[in-house]
N, C-alpha and C positions, 0 to 999 in steps of 0.2 A: 410480365405480370403487371396488370393495371393497378395503379395506386388507388386505394379507397379512402385515403386520408384527406380530409379537408381542413383548411385553415380555420382558426377561431377568431372571431372579431369581438373586441371588447371596447366599451366606453368607460373612461375613468377620469373624472374631473376635467373634462374638456379635451382629453387626449384620446386618440383612436389607436388602440393597441391590437396588433395582429400577431397571433401565435401560430407558428408553422410547426406542426408535429412531424418529426422525422425519425427514420431509422438511420443510424449514423453510418451505415454501410450500404445504403440503398441508392441505386441510380435514380429511381423515381423521386426520392427525397431531394436529390440535387436539382432535378428539373422543377419540382414544385417550389423550391426555394428561389430559384432564379426567376421563374414566372411571376411569383408573388411580389418580389422586390421590384421588378421592372414595372409592374402595374401600379404599385403604391408610391414608389420613390420616397421612402421614409426619411425623416429627419435623423433618426437614430436606429441603428441595427444592433440588437443584443444577441450575443452568441453564448452558447452553453460551454464556455471555456473559462479557465482561470489564466493567470499570467504565464505560469509554467507550461501549461498545455498549449497555449497560444504560441509561445516561443518554439515549442517542439514542432508545431504544425507548420509554421512559416519557415522554420530552419531545421529540417529533419535530420541534418547531420551535426547539429550542435553538440549532441551527446558524445561526439568523438573527443571533445575536450574535457570530459568528465574526469575528475581527479578522484580515483577510488580511495586513495589514502585519506583524502579530505572527508569523503563520505563516511569512512570508518570513524575518524576522529570526532565528527559531528554527530555520531550515533544515528545515522540515517540509513543504515544498511537494510533494515527490514522494509523501510519505505521505498527504497530503490528497487528491491526485489518485487514488491507489490506493483510498482509502476511498470517494471519490465514485463511482468506476467500479464497485466491488463493490456499493455500495448500489443503484446504478442497475440492475445485473444482477439483484439479488434482487427489486426492485420490479417490473421488467419481467416476470419469470416469474410473480410473484404476480398481476399484473394479467391475464395471459393465462389464468390458472387461476381467476380470479374470487375469489381469496383475498387475505389480508393478510399480508405478510411478517412473520415473527417472532411470529405470533399464538399458537403453542403455547408460546413463552417467556413471553408475557404471561399466558397461563393459569397457568403455574407461579408467576409473580410474584404474581398476584392470589390464587391459592390459598394461597400462603405467608402472605399477609396475613390471609386469611379464617380459616385454621386456626391462626394464631399460630405457624407453623412457621419454622424458620431458613431464610433465603434465602441460598444460597451461589452467588456468581459464580465459576464453576469454571474458566473458560477463561483462557488467557494473553492478555495484551494484544496485539491484532493488530499494533500498530506494532512490538513486540518481535519478533514472528514475521517480519515483513517485513525488519526490520533484520538478523536472523540469516540470512535468505535472501540479502539483498543482500551481506552480508559474505563469502559463499561463492561469489560469482559473479565471473568475470573481466570486464574492461571491455567487451569485445565482447558478452558474454552479458548484461550490464546494459543495453546499448543494445537488444539483441534483445528482452529482457523488456519494456522500456518500450514498444517498438513494438507488441508483442503486446497489451499492456494497452490502448494507445491504439486499436488496430484493433478490439478487442472492444467499444468504445463504440458503434460504428455498426452492429454486427451486429443484425439484426432477425428472427432465426429464430423461428418459432412452435414452442412446446413441445407434444409429443405425450404420450400416456399412457406410451409406452415411455421417453420422456425423464424423465418423473416417476419411474418405477420406478428409473431409473438414478440420479436425484437421491437416492432413498431409500437408496442404497448409499454415499453420500458426503455430507459436510457441505457447507454452502453455500460456504464459503471454498474448499474443494477443488474444488467444482463450477465455481465462477467461474474458477478457474485450471486447469481441466482441460487445455486446449490447452497452457498453459505447462508443466504437469507432464510432458506427453508429450515436450516438447522439452528440458526440463531435469529428467531423472529424479532428479538429486541433491538437488532441493529437497523431495522427498517426505519425507525424514527430518525436516526442520524443519516442514513444513506439516502432516503427519499424525502421524508417530510421536512426535515430541516433545510435541505437544499431547495425544496419547493418554495419555502418561505423566503430564503435568501434570494433566489432567482426573481420571485415576485417583487421583492423590494427594489432590486436593481432595475427591473423592467419599468415599473411604474414611475420611478424617479429619473428615468433617462430623459435627456433634453429633447425639446421639440413637442409638436402636437401629433405627429405621425410616428408611431413606434412599431418596428417589426422585431420579433424575437424568434430565433431559430433554436428549437428545443427537442430533446428526446420526447417521444409522444407521451411517455408516462407522466412527465411533468405538467403537461397541458390539462391533466385531469383536475388537479387541485389548485393550480396557479390562479385561475380566474377567481376562486374564492379568496385566496390569500391576498390578492391585489386589493381587495376591498378592506383588508384589515391593517391595523397599525401595530408594529412590534419592533423591538430593539434587535437589529441583526448583529450588533456588536457582540451580543452574548453567544451568537452562533459561530463566531470566529474565535471564541475562547477555547483554550486547551485545558481541560480539567486538571487541576493539580492533584498529585497523589495525596490520598488521605493521610492524616497524621499517623493513624494506626499502621498503614502500609509502610510509611517511612520508618516507623519504630521497629516493625518486624524485620526490615532489611538490616538493621543493626543488632537487634536482639538475638537473632539466630547465630551470627558470628560470635557474639559475646558469650552466649551459652556454650557454644562448641569449645571456645578457648578456655572457658572456666572449667568445663568438664575434663579437658585434657590436662589442665594444671592440677585438678583434683585427683586424677588418676596417678599423676606423678607423686603427689603427696601420699596417696594410699600405698602405692607400690611403684617404684621407679621402673621396673621392667615392664609392667603393664602400661605405664605412661608412655614409654618408648614405643611399645607395640601399637598404641592408639595413634600416636603421632605418625608412625610409619604407615598405618592403615589410611589415615586421612590423606597423606601425600600420594600414596599409590592409587587409591580408589578414585579420588578427585582428579588427579593428574591423568590417570589412565583413561577414564571415561571421556575427558575433554580431548585427549590425544586421539582416542578412537573416533570421535566426531570428525576431526580433521582428516583422519585416515579414510573414512567412508567417503569423503569428498575428494579423495585422491590428492590431498594436500602434500606439499613438499616435506621431506623428512625434517628439515629445519623448523618448519611451521608446526609439525607434530610435536617435536621436542619443546618448542616454545609454549605450546598449549599445555603440555605436561608440567613444565616448570612454573607456568603462570597460574594455573587453575587453583592449586592449594592456597596460594596467597590472595588472589583476587576474590576468591569465594568468601574471604573474611573481610572484604571491603566492598560495600554495595555501590561505591562510586567507580569501581573498576570491573573489568570483565576479561576473561581469558581470551575470548574471541577477538577482541580488539587487537591484542598483541599478536596473536597468530595470524589474523587477517592482514595486519600491516607488514608482517614478515613475508607472507604469501604474495602480497602486492609488490613488494620490493624485488622478489625473486622472479615472478611471472612477467611483470611489466607489460600490461595489456597494450596492444597496438590498435590503430584505427581499424585494421582488418577484423579484430576480435569484436569490436563494437558493430561493425557492418554486418557481421555474420550472426548477430544475436537472433534475429527473426527466424533464420533457418535452424540454428542450433537448438532453440527452445522447443522445437517440435518433437524432440526425443529426449529421454532421460540421459542417454549417453552424451548427446550434444550439450545438454544443460550443464553437465558436470565437466565436459571437455573445454567449453568456452572459458577463456581465462577470466573474463569479467564476472560471470556468474559463479565460477568456482571460488573466487575470492570471497564473494558475498556468502556463499554456502559455508566456507571455512569459518567465517565469523559466527554465523548462526549456529552451526553444529558444535563448534567448540564451546560456545556459551551453553548450549543445551546439555552437552555432556558434563560440563562443570556443575550445572544446576542439579542434574540427576546425582552426580557424585557427592554433592553436598548433603543431600537427603540420605543417600545410602550409607555413607561413612558416618554421618551425624547420628543416625539411628544405631549404628554399630557401637559408637562411643557411649551412647546412653545405655545400651544393653550391657556393655562391659562394666560400667560404673555400678549399675544395679547388682550385677553379679558379685562385685567386690564388697558392696555394702551388705 
């Protein structure tokens, strides 16, 4: 298929900036990148990567050293799941096209070394992008987003030439979240527009007079306009803090539940014992069920059951953390489990069978079960109190 994409030439305050629009899994993009850099011999080469994605690209087996327990303790489970899913999406498309994902970025990296040019990692850290998206979603939307991402894992659609041309109109992150963007239009600002401004700032401030930027084609639409503007990109790196109201709700709900249980004891001891029992059984059972659905170990299931009724009363704790740490200690993922991630993620069975993703799922589903259990048992306690009054 002949490439119809052409480079974009810009002049900015004495600098000559060349934007190379690419599809991140296209062989034509690799050729276009190489030919453009060879012709220009730029002072700086900007690539649409952040530090983490750069490290993953130049050292694809570094993930073998991932400490799952550390990921859980640092509350980065969801982010790791997202990264695993996005990485699998890109590899799957690349395999269907007979290419290698991120190869045009590797060309830029190697050419920077060959020409002794400055290499600029111009994109915002993907975890910050997702945290900013996450902060703008309601609880119901967060659940829906998580479901869509999980569903995307087992999709196995073959890519056509038309699909490739569509990919050339958007970057890989946006393409992977295409369905998500349709259902949550408000995330486009964070996913595309903010990153356009971030990339534009990095590109125009790159050292030298000749600058080449290798970008997903979608970014080349608005970046020429943003390059002419001034703005504070530090704000685009900020992770929105939880609103005070949100923090208060996290403590108010447990306080209300404890108060209602104590009230039921005061009104009728037997009813109080019944409500306490219901709280433990419903909350613990639903959290344990979440672990069971992920084929978690029996000890992890029991851990979720025991932890959920307690952690649900403390917003700083989560049942999934405890169940996940136990599961990680039992499964002890090996290098082979990390190496087989790409193949295992192509089916739901493989996703659950792989030790790495199973641990991550245990954390997520134990927490989900505990959250549902809190609302179900909490409503039951409220109903019982009203009946007593």
